[in-house]
C-alpha positions as CSV (number, residue, x, y, z in Angstrom):
1,M,19.0,-53.5,-10.2
2,I,15.8,-53.5,-8.1
3,L,13.9,-54.8,-11.1
4,S,15.9,-58.0,-11.0
5,L,14.4,-58.9,-7.6
6,P,11.3,-61.0,-7.1
7,T,8.0,-59.0,-6.7
8,E,7.8,-60.0,-3.0
9,L,11.3,-58.4,-2.4
10,V,10.4,-55.3,-4.4
11,E,7.3,-54.9,-2.3
12,L,9.4,-55.2,0.9
13,V,11.8,-52.6,-0.4
14,L,8.9,-50.2,-1.2
15,R,7.5,-50.8,2.3
16,T,10.7,-50.0,4.1
17,C,11.2,-46.7,2.1
18,D,9.9,-43.5,3.4
19,T,6.8,-42.3,1.5
20,T,8.6,-39.8,-0.6
21,S,11.1,-42.4,-1.8
22,Y,8.3,-44.9,-2.3
23,L,6.5,-42.5,-4.6
24,Q,9.7,-41.5,-6.5
25,L,10.4,-45.2,-7.2
26,A,6.8,-45.8,-8.2
27,F,6.9,-43.2,-10.9
28,S,10.4,-44.1,-12.2
29,C,9.1,-46.9,-14.5
30,H,6.0,-48.8,-15.5
31,T,7.0,-52.0,-13.7
32,L,7.5,-50.4,-10.3
33,L,4.3,-48.3,-10.7
34,S,2.4,-51.6,-11.3
35,I,3.9,-53.2,-8.2
36,A,3.5,-50.1,-6.0
37,T,-0.2,-49.5,-6.9
38,D,-1.4,-53.2,-6.8
39,G,-0.4,-54.0,-3.2
40,R,-3.3,-52.8,-0.9
41,E,-1.4,-53.5,2.3
42,L,1.6,-51.6,0.9
43,I,-0.4,-48.5,0.1
44,T,-2.3,-48.7,3.5
45,H,1.1,-48.9,5.3
46,H,2.2,-45.6,3.7
47,L,-1.2,-44.0,4.3
48,R,-1.0,-44.8,8.0
49,N,2.4,-43.0,8.1
50,T,1.2,-40.0,6.3
51,P,-0.8,-37.3,8.0
52,G,-4.6,-37.5,7.5
53,L,-7.8,-38.4,9.2
54,P,-7.8,-42.2,10.1
55,G,-11.4,-42.6,9.1
56,E,-10.6,-42.1,5.4
57,I,-8.9,-45.4,5.2
58,D,-10.5,-47.4,8.0
59,N,-14.0,-47.7,6.5
60,G,-12.9,-50.2,3.8
61,S,-15.1,-48.6,1.1
62,L,-12.2,-47.5,-1.1
63,S,-10.6,-49.6,-3.7
64,T,-6.9,-50.1,-4.0
65,K,-6.7,-47.5,-6.8
66,Q,-8.7,-45.0,-4.8
67,L,-6.4,-45.6,-1.8
68,F,-3.4,-44.8,-4.0
69,R,-5.0,-41.6,-5.2
70,L,-5.7,-40.7,-1.6
71,L,-2.1,-41.2,-0.8
72,L,-1.1,-38.9,-3.7
73,Q,-3.5,-36.2,-2.4
74,R,-2.0,-36.4,1.1
75,S,1.6,-36.4,-0.2
76,Y,0.9,-33.3,-2.3
77,R,-0.6,-31.6,0.7
78,E,2.4,-32.5,2.8
79,L,4.8,-31.4,0.0
80,Y,6.4,-34.8,-0.4
81,G,9.1,-34.4,-3.1
82,A,8.6,-30.7,-3.4
83,E,12.4,-30.3,-3.3
84,F,12.4,-32.1,-6.7
85,Y,9.3,-30.8,-8.5
86,S,9.1,-27.2,-7.2
87,H,10.1,-24.6,-9.8
88,R,11.4,-21.0,-9.7
89,K,10.7,-18.0,-11.8
90,L,13.2,-15.1,-11.8
91,F,11.8,-11.8,-12.9
92,K,14.0,-9.6,-15.1
93,F,13.3,-5.9,-15.2
94,A,15.0,-4.8,-18.4
95,T,18.5,-3.6,-17.4
96,K,17.4,-2.7,-13.9
97,V,19.1,-4.3,-10.9
98,L,16.8,-4.8,-7.8
99,D,17.8,-3.1,-4.6
100,P,17.0,-5.8,-1.9
101,R,17.4,-3.4,1.0
102,A,14.9,-0.8,-0.2
103,S,12.3,-3.1,-1.8
104,V,9.5,-4.4,0.4
105,L,7.1,-7.4,0.0
106,G,3.6,-7.5,1.4
107,F,2.4,-3.9,0.9
108,G,-1.1,-3.8,2.2
109,G,-1.4,-7.6,1.7
110,S,0.9,-10.3,0.5
111,D,0.0,-9.7,-3.2
112,Q,1.4,-6.1,-3.2
113,L,5.0,-5.0,-3.2
114,S,7.2,-2.0,-3.7
115,L,10.2,-2.4,-6.0
116,V,13.3,-0.2,-5.9
117,F,16.2,-0.5,-8.3
118,K,19.8,0.6,-7.9
119,D,20.6,4.0,-9.5
120,D,16.9,4.6,-10.1
121,E,15.2,7.6,-8.4
122,T,11.7,6.1,-8.9
123,A,10.1,3.5,-6.7
124,Y,7.4,1.2,-8.2
125,D,4.2,0.0,-6.5
126,C,3.3,-3.4,-8.0
127,R,0.9,-6.2,-7.5
128,T,1.4,-9.9,-8.2
129,T,-1.3,-11.7,-10.2
130,T,-1.9,-15.5,-10.2
131,E,-3.4,-16.5,-13.5
132,G,-1.9,-19.9,-13.9
133,C,1.4,-18.5,-12.8
134,V,2.7,-15.4,-10.9
135,H,3.2,-12.2,-12.8
136,T,3.9,-8.7,-11.7
137,R,1.7,-5.7,-12.7
138,L,2.7,-2.1,-12.2
139,I,0.3,-0.1,-10.1
140,R,2.1,3.3,-10.3
141,P,5.6,4.7,-10.4
142,L,6.5,6.9,-7.4
143,K,8.8,9.5,-8.8
144,S,10.5,11.9,-6.3
145,P,9.1,15.4,-6.6
146,A,12.6,16.7,-5.5
147,S,14.4,15.1,-8.4
148,K,14.6,18.4,-10.3
149,F,16.6,19.9,-7.4
150,G,19.2,17.1,-7.1
151,R,20.1,13.5,-7.1
152,T,17.9,11.3,-4.9
153,E,18.8,7.8,-3.5
154,I,15.9,5.6,-2.2
155,L,16.9,4.1,1.1
156,F,13.6,2.4,2.4
157,T,10.0,2.1,1.6
158,A,7.0,1.4,3.8
159,D,3.2,1.1,3.6
160,G,0.9,3.1,5.9
161,G,-2.1,5.2,6.3
162,T,-3.5,8.1,8.2
163,N,-6.8,10.0,8.8
164,T,-7.3,13.7,8.1
165,A,-9.1,16.2,10.3
166,D,-12.2,16.0,8.1
167,G,-12.4,12.2,8.6
168,E,-10.9,11.2,5.3
169,H,-8.7,8.0,5.3
170,I,-5.6,8.3,3.3
171,R,-3.4,5.3,2.5
172,G,-0.1,5.5,0.7
173,T,3.5,4.6,0.2
174,Y,6.3,6.2,2.2
175,V,9.7,6.5,0.6
176,L,12.7,7.5,2.6
177,H,15.2,9.4,0.3
178,R,18.6,11.0,0.5
179,L,18.9,14.2,-1.6
180,K,22.1,15.6,-2.8
181,P,21.3,19.0,-4.4
182,F,22.9,19.9,-7.8
183,I,25.9,22.1,-7.5
184,D,24.5,24.6,-10.0
185,Q,21.1,24.7,-8.4
186,S,19.4,28.0,-9.3
187,D,16.2,27.7,-7.2
188,T,18.0,28.2,-3.8
189,D,15.1,30.3,-2.5
190,H,12.9,27.2,-2.0
191,P,12.9,26.3,1.7
192,F,13.3,22.6,0.9
193,I,16.5,23.2,-1.1
194,Q,17.8,25.6,1.6
195,Q,17.6,22.9,4.2
196,A,19.2,20.4,1.9
197,M,22.1,22.6,1.0
198,Q,22.7,23.4,4.7
199,S,22.7,19.8,5.7
200,S,25.5,17.2,5.6
201,P,27.7,16.9,2.5
202,D,26.5,13.4,2.3
203,G,23.0,14.7,1.5
204,T,19.9,15.3,3.5
205,I,17.3,12.6,4.5
206,F,13.6,13.2,3.9
207,L,10.5,11.1,3.8
208,A,8.0,11.4,0.9
209,L,4.4,10.4,1.4
210,H,2.7,9.3,-1.9
211,A,-1.0,9.0,-1.3
212,D,-3.0,6.5,-3.2
213,D,-5.0,9.4,-4.6
214,P,-2.9,10.9,-7.4
215,A,-4.7,14.2,-7.0
216,K,-3.1,14.8,-3.6
217,D,0.3,16.4,-3.3
218,V,3.3,14.5,-2.1
219,C,4.0,15.4,1.6
220,I,7.7,15.9,2.5
221,Y,9.1,15.4,6.0
222,N,12.6,16.6,6.8
223,F,14.8,15.6,9.8
224,P,17.3,18.4,10.5
225,D,18.0,17.1,14.0
226,E,19.4,13.9,12.5
227,R,22.1,15.4,10.3
228,E,24.8,13.3,11.8
229,Y,22.8,10.1,11.7
230,E,22.0,7.5,9.0
231,P,18.6,5.7,8.9
232,V,18.9,2.0,9.2
233,A,15.2,1.0,9.4
234,L,11.8,2.5,8.6
235,A,8.2,1.4,9.6
236,A,4.9,3.2,9.1
237,A,1.6,2.6,10.9
238,L,-1.4,1.4,8.9
239,L,-4.2,3.0,10.8
240,E,-7.8,1.8,10.6
241,P,-10.2,4.0,8.6
242,W,-12.3,4.6,11.7
243,S,-9.3,5.6,13.9
244,D,-8.9,9.2,15.0
245,E,-5.1,8.9,15.2
246,R,-2.7,10.8,13.2
247,F,-0.1,9.4,10.8
248,K,2.7,7.5,12.7
249,F,6.1,6.3,11.5
250,A,9.3,5.2,13.2
251,I,12.9,5.4,12.1
252,S,16.0,3.8,13.6
253,W,19.0,6.1,13.4
254,Q,22.7,5.3,13.7
255,H,25.5,7.9,13.9
256,R,27.6,7.9,10.7
257,H,30.9,7.8,12.6
258,H,30.2,6.5,16.1
259,H,28.3,3.3,15.5
260,N,27.5,2.8,19.2
261,D,25.4,5.9,19.1
262,H,21.9,4.9,17.8
263,H,18.3,5.5,18.7
264,V,14.7,4.9,17.6
265,M,12.4,7.9,17.0
266,L,8.6,7.9,16.8
267,Y,7.0,10.5,14.6
268,T,3.3,11.6,14.5
269,A,1.9,13.9,11.9
270,A,-1.2,14.8,10.0
271,V,-1.0,15.1,6.2
272,D,-3.1,18.2,6.2
273,D,-0.7,20.1,8.5
274,E,1.8,22.4,6.9
275,E,5.0,24.1,8.2
276,D,4.7,27.6,9.6
277,G,6.1,30.6,7.9
278,D,7.9,30.2,4.5
279,D,8.0,26.4,4.9
280,S,4.2,26.3,4.5
281,E,4.4,27.5,0.9
282,Q,3.3,24.9,-1.5
283,D,5.1,24.6,-4.8
284,E,2.4,23.7,-7.4
285,T,5.0,23.0,-10.0
286,I,6.6,20.1,-8.2
287,Q,3.3,19.3,-6.3
288,M,4.9,18.8,-2.9
289,K,4.4,20.4,0.5
290,G,6.3,20.4,3.7
291,S,4.5,19.0,6.7
292,K,5.3,19.2,10.4
293,Y,5.4,16.4,13.0
294,D,5.9,15.7,16.6
295,S,8.7,13.3,17.6
296,S,9.8,11.3,20.7
297,V,12.7,9.1,21.5
298,L,11.6,5.5,22.3
299,T,14.1,4.9,25.1
300,E,12.2,3.8,28.2
301,T,13.1,1.2,30.9
302,I,13.3,-2.5,30.1
303,E,10.7,-4.9,31.3
304,T,11.7,-8.5,31.5
305,E,9.6,-11.6,32.0
306,A,10.3,-11.6,35.7
307,E,10.5,-8.0,36.8
308,I,10.6,-4.4,35.6
309,T,14.2,-3.2,35.6
310,N,14.4,0.5,36.6
311,Q,18.1,0.4,36.9
312,G,19.6,1.8,33.7
313,S,17.9,3.1,30.6
314,S,17.1,1.5,27.3
315,H,20.0,3.5,25.9
316,E,22.3,1.1,27.7
317,E,20.3,-1.9,26.6
318,M,20.2,-0.7,22.9
319,E,24.0,-0.1,23.0
320,R,24.6,-3.7,24.1
321,R,22.3,-5.1,21.4
322,G,23.4,-2.7,18.6
323,P,21.1,-0.6,16.4
324,V,17.6,-1.7,15.6
325,M,17.8,-3.0,12.0
326,K,14.1,-3.6,11.4
327,L,10.9,-2.1,12.8
328,A,7.3,-3.2,12.6
329,F,4.0,-1.8,14.0
330,T,1.5,-4.2,15.5
331,D,-1.6,-4.5,17.7
332,K,-3.5,-1.8,15.7
333,S,-0.3,0.3,15.5
334,N,-0.2,0.7,19.3
335,Q,3.0,-1.2,19.7
336,L,6.4,-1.4,17.8
337,L,8.5,-4.4,17.3
338,H,12.3,-4.1,17.4
339,Y,14.6,-6.4,15.4
340,H,18.4,-6.5,15.8
341,R,21.1,-7.7,13.4
342,G,21.3,-11.4,13.0
343,Q,18.0,-12.2,14.9
344,T,15.2,-14.1,13.3
345,L,12.4,-12.9,15.5
346,Y,12.0,-9.5,17.2
347,S,14.0,-9.1,20.3
348,S,11.7,-6.6,22.1
349,F,8.5,-4.6,21.6
350,Q,7.6,-1.1,22.6
351,R,4.3,0.1,24.0
352,L,3.9,3.4,22.3
353,P,3.0,6.6,24.2
354,G,-0.8,6.9,24.7
355,Y,-1.3,3.1,24.7
356,G,-2.9,1.9,28.0
357,T,-1.8,3.5,31.2
358,G,1.6,4.3,32.7
359,E,4.9,5.0,31.0
360,P,5.7,3.1,27.7
361,R,8.3,0.3,28.3
362,L,10.6,-1.7,26.1
363,I,9.7,-5.3,26.8
364,N,12.0,-8.2,26.0
365,N,10.6,-10.9,23.8
366,A,11.4,-13.8,26.1
367,C,9.2,-16.4,27.6
368,R,10.2,-19.6,29.5
369,V,8.4,-22.7,28.1
370,S,8.7,-26.3,29.2
371,F,10.5,-28.2,26.5
372,S,10.5,-31.6,28.3
373,D,9.9,-33.0,31.7
374,S,13.4,-32.0,32.8
375,L,14.1,-28.9,30.7
376,S,12.7,-25.4,30.2
377,L,13.9,-23.1,27.5
378,Q,13.6,-19.4,27.0
379,F,11.8,-18.8,23.7
380,A,11.5,-15.7,21.5
381,I,8.0,-15.9,20.2
382,D,6.8,-14.5,16.9
383,L,3.3,-12.9,16.3
384,P,0.7,-15.7,16.1
385,F,0.0,-16.9,12.5
386,F,-3.1,-18.9,13.3
387,G,-6.1,-18.3,15.6
388,K,-9.1,-20.4,16.5
389,H,-12.3,-19.1,18.2
390,V,-15.1,-21.2,19.7
391,P,-18.0,-18.9,20.6
392,G,-19.4,-19.1,24.1
393,S,-22.8,-20.3,22.8
394,E,-21.1,-23.6,22.0
395,L,-19.3,-24.1,25.3
396,P,-20.5,-24.8,28.9
397,G,-20.5,-21.6,30.9
398,G,-21.0,-19.4,28.0
399,R,-17.3,-18.2,27.8
400,C,-15.7,-18.1,24.4
401,H,-12.4,-20.0,23.8
402,W,-9.5,-18.4,21.9
403,Q,-6.4,-20.4,20.8
404,Y,-3.3,-19.2,19.0
405,L,-0.3,-20.8,17.3
406,A,3.0,-19.0,16.9
407,V,6.6,-19.8,16.0
408,G,9.0,-19.8,18.9
409,I,12.8,-20.1,18.7
410,A,15.1,-21.0,21.7
411,T,18.8,-21.8,22.1
412,H,20.2,-23.9,24.9
413,R,22.4,-21.7,27.0
414,V,25.1,-24.3,27.7
415,E,25.0,-26.7,24.7
416,H,24.1,-23.9,22.2
417,W,21.7,-26.0,20.1
418,T,18.7,-24.1,18.6
419,V,15.2,-25.4,18.2
420,A,12.1,-24.0,16.5
421,C,8.7,-25.0,17.7
422,L,5.0,-24.2,17.2
423,L,3.6,-22.9,20.5
424,K,0.0,-22.6,21.6
425,S,-1.5,-20.1,23.9
426,E,-5.2,-19.9,24.9
427,T,-7.7,-17.9,26.9
428,F,-11.3,-17.9,27.8
429,S,-13.3,-14.7,27.7
430,G,-16.8,-13.7,28.9
431,R,-17.1,-11.1,26.1
432,C,-17.3,-12.6,22.7
433,D,-16.8,-10.0,19.9
434,H,-15.9,-12.5,17.2
435,Q,-13.0,-10.3,16.0
436,H,-10.0,-12.3,14.7
437,D,-7.0,-10.4,15.9
438,L,-3.8,-12.4,15.8
439,A,-1.7,-9.6,17.3
440,R,-3.8,-10.1,20.5
441,G,-2.3,-13.6,21.0
442,R,1.2,-12.1,21.5
443,R,0.0,-10.6,24.8
444,F,-0.1,-13.9,26.6
445,D,2.9,-15.3,28.6
446,Q,1.7,-18.9,29.0
447,W,2.7,-21.1,26.1
448,E,2.8,-24.8,25.3
449,I,4.8,-26.6,22.7
450,M,2.6,-28.4,20.1
451,A,5.1,-29.3,17.4
452,R,8.7,-29.0,16.5
453,L,10.0,-27.7,13.1
454,D,12.5,-30.5,12.5
455,G,15.6,-29.5,10.5
456,Y,15.5,-25.8,11.5
457,H,19.0,-24.2,11.6
458,E,19.7,-20.7,12.8
459,S,21.8,-18.7,10.4
460,N,25.4,-18.1,11.7
461,T,25.7,-14.9,9.6
462,S,24.8,-11.3,10.5
463,H,22.2,-11.6,7.8
464,G,20.1,-13.8,10.0
465,S,17.2,-16.1,9.1
466,L,13.7,-15.2,8.0
467,I,10.4,-16.9,8.9
468,T,7.0,-16.4,7.4
469,A,3.6,-18.2,7.4
470,S,1.1,-18.6,4.6
471,P,-2.3,-16.8,4.8
472,R,-4.2,-19.8,6.1
473,G,-1.3,-21.1,8.2
474,T,-0.8,-24.4,6.4
475,R,2.8,-23.6,5.4
476,I,5.8,-22.2,7.4
477,A,8.9,-21.1,5.4
478,A,12.3,-20.1,6.7
479,A,15.1,-18.6,4.6
480,S,18.7,-18.8,5.6
481,W,21.2,-17.4,3.2
482,K,20.5,-19.3,-0.1
483,T,18.3,-22.0,1.4
484,I,14.5,-22.0,1.9
485,T,13.0,-24.6,4.3
486,V,9.3,-25.2,4.2
487,W,7.1,-27.2,6.6
488,A,3.5,-28.3,5.8
489,L,1.1,-28.4,8.7
490,N,-2.5,-28.6,9.7
491,P,-3.0,-25.8,12.3
492,D,-6.4,-27.0,13.3
493,A,-5.1,-30.4,14.3
494,L,-2.0,-29.0,16.1
495,V,-3.9,-26.3,18.1
496,G,-6.2,-29.1,19.2
497,G,-3.4,-31.3,20.5
498,N,-3.9,-33.8,17.6
499,E,-6.9,-35.2,19.3
500,C,-8.4,-36.0,15.8
501,G,-5.4,-38.3,15.1
502,F,-4.4,-36.4,12.0
503,Y,-0.7,-36.9,12.7
504,P,0.4,-40.6,13.1
505,Q,2.1,-41.7,16.3
506,S,5.3,-42.3,14.3
507,W,5.7,-38.6,14.0
508,N,6.0,-38.0,17.7
509,S,9.3,-36.9,19.1
510,P,11.0,-39.3,21.5
511,T,12.2,-36.3,23.6
512,N,8.9,-34.7,24.6
513,G,6.2,-36.6,22.6
514,V,5.2,-33.6,20.4
515,T,4.7,-33.9,16.7
516,E,7.8,-33.4,14.6
517,L,7.2,-31.8,11.2
518,P,9.7,-32.8,8.5
519,P,11.3,-30.1,6.4
520,I,11.4,-29.6,2.6
521,V,14.8,-28.0,1.8
522,I,15.2,-26.1,-1.4
523,D,18.3,-24.4,-2.7
524,L,17.2,-21.1,-4.1
525,G,20.5,-20.3,-5.8
526,A,20.4,-16.7,-4.5
527,V,20.9,-14.9,-1.2
528,C,17.4,-14.2,0.1
529,S,16.7,-11.0,2.0
530,Q,12.9,-11.1,2.2
531,I,10.2,-13.8,1.8
532,A,6.4,-13.7,1.8
533,F,3.7,-16.0,0.7
534,T,1.2,-14.9,-1.9
535,P,-2.5,-15.5,-1.3
536,D,-1.8,-18.9,-2.8
537,E,-0.6,-21.2,0.0
538,N,2.0,-22.8,-2.4
539,E,3.5,-19.6,-3.8
540,L,6.4,-17.8,-2.3
541,L,7.9,-14.5,-3.4
542,A,11.5,-13.7,-2.4
543,V,13.7,-10.6,-2.8
544,T,17.2,-11.9,-3.6
545,D,20.5,-10.6,-4.8
546,R,19.6,-12.0,-8.2
547,G,16.3,-10.1,-8.3
548,L,12.6,-10.9,-7.5
549,M,12.0,-14.6,-7.5
550,N,8.8,-16.7,-7.3
551,L,9.0,-20.2,-5.8
552,C,6.1,-22.5,-6.7
553,L,5.5,-25.6,-4.6
554,K,2.6,-27.0,-6.6
555,P,3.0,-30.7,-7.7
556,D,2.7,-29.9,-11.4
557,G,6.1,-28.2,-11.3
558,R,9.1,-29.3,-13.4
559,G,11.9,-28.6,-10.9
560,V,13.5,-25.9,-13.2
561,E,14.1,-22.2,-13.2
562,V,12.6,-20.0,-15.8
563,I,13.2,-16.3,-16.5
564,E,10.4,-13.9,-17.2
565,K,11.0,-10.5,-18.8
566,V,8.8,-7.9,-17.2
567,T,7.3,-5.9,-20.1
568,W,6.1,-2.8,-18.1
569,M,9.6,-2.0,-17.1
570,D,10.6,-2.1,-20.8
571,R,7.9,0.4,-21.5
572,E,9.0,2.6,-18.6
573,V,12.6,2.7,-20.0
574,S,11.4,3.4,-23.5
575,D,9.2,6.3,-22.3
576,E,12.2,7.8,-20.6
577,E,14.3,7.4,-23.6
578,D,11.7,9.0,-25.9
579,S,11.3,12.0,-23.6
580,K,15.0,12.7,-24.0
């Protein structure tokens, strides 16, 4: 129908369209492409409404064809039309069904992951490779050394590291199992099996440390004091090689029958320590050894943004919020983040014993930020995803300048609408060590809104939403049930208050004048429980109820879903069958 109109009217229609629709129409047929690419004023109009440096189009040195190519480059950078051309790859692991709860993305970096499958007693450390497209490559299988004694169920996995007494740095994967000993177990003299048989009929919980060095034994940590409790979250600290700290991990426990009874425990251990007495005996056949640890309950007083509340313990606060469903170490493993059910960002963080001075406290993740001239909202603020440092040698006074960007989420207390924004915090320092530590930016309590993530909707299910940023901070992705929303951004321009004019004035919010970033909404077709960017800014990995999925946002996509059969899992299954 549009082709029946005169050329002048077609140009008017193309001008009134948003840029995504304009490009979609331009590539729908040869006639529209000719009209869309011949009008210099038409192309310039869309360029001025697409983020980019103004000087690229104001110098007049580019031809009309070059201007159109520039518009295409900007549109791909801003992900225009990605909801149409993005494609998905679903990985099939033979007959195995992925366990979304126990699998973990981002082991030691966003290209590593640990995969756990239902009814499989082995976890698998893997790595994604990007050679034209994403593939998964097996690093090593992590078979439980206790599988000969009973049936093991993998509950959680985590990545961490520790340092031995002789200065050796060990990094490995930590697998939290449940063991149910075989009824006809003959080796009942082994102290590990004795503990398991004396534990709950539901099985005993133990943690296995699989060091990266295959020559090292698997260390086993048992929790006899938690026989009546079920683990609901696990986190392990990834200590720096030069640190003199011991291995640290944390577990959130919930009583099996009384769900209001829950707590978080911090454990510290050294991999070269062994249990005293009979427990110190090492079984060379199964290559595992028991290890001892120190433990403490992380239940201190609550510190709010306005005051330190000494009335009531964090037991009462945790009972009100429910059990901690996710834990994460941060700030060089000196602090612990607490996530509760249905919450996108962490609700509080814990200063761990030995960090700083004074008693450790559980601090609420709440900061009041001015949303407009007449409204302030209380934001929960995530760890910064982008930081910018200007050394003191380049600034008057010789003090270096640090700036951070972080995602913040707030809900209006009366009207109950939710908003997600990009917040900036900054500081000047006389000591310039040039170390880029994003976790440091979370310590500040003065934040300013720089942009709004338009189209963000908080999930109304107990599953909650998920938010992650790409390695260079040019993409923000949020997953809510079966939908993934992606925002493209220029963090340098936003942290600088858009002084360079990268974002056009038409993108400013009429409410508070900040830049509104439009969303790209993609139906994943599967319930998403974890998301993470690969080292490629346009590649997302997701753990879903259908399996491991890769979402590619590159403009050469076909907008389809393909299934890739993972060959290393076929070999693993074949080897097991041959051994029988």
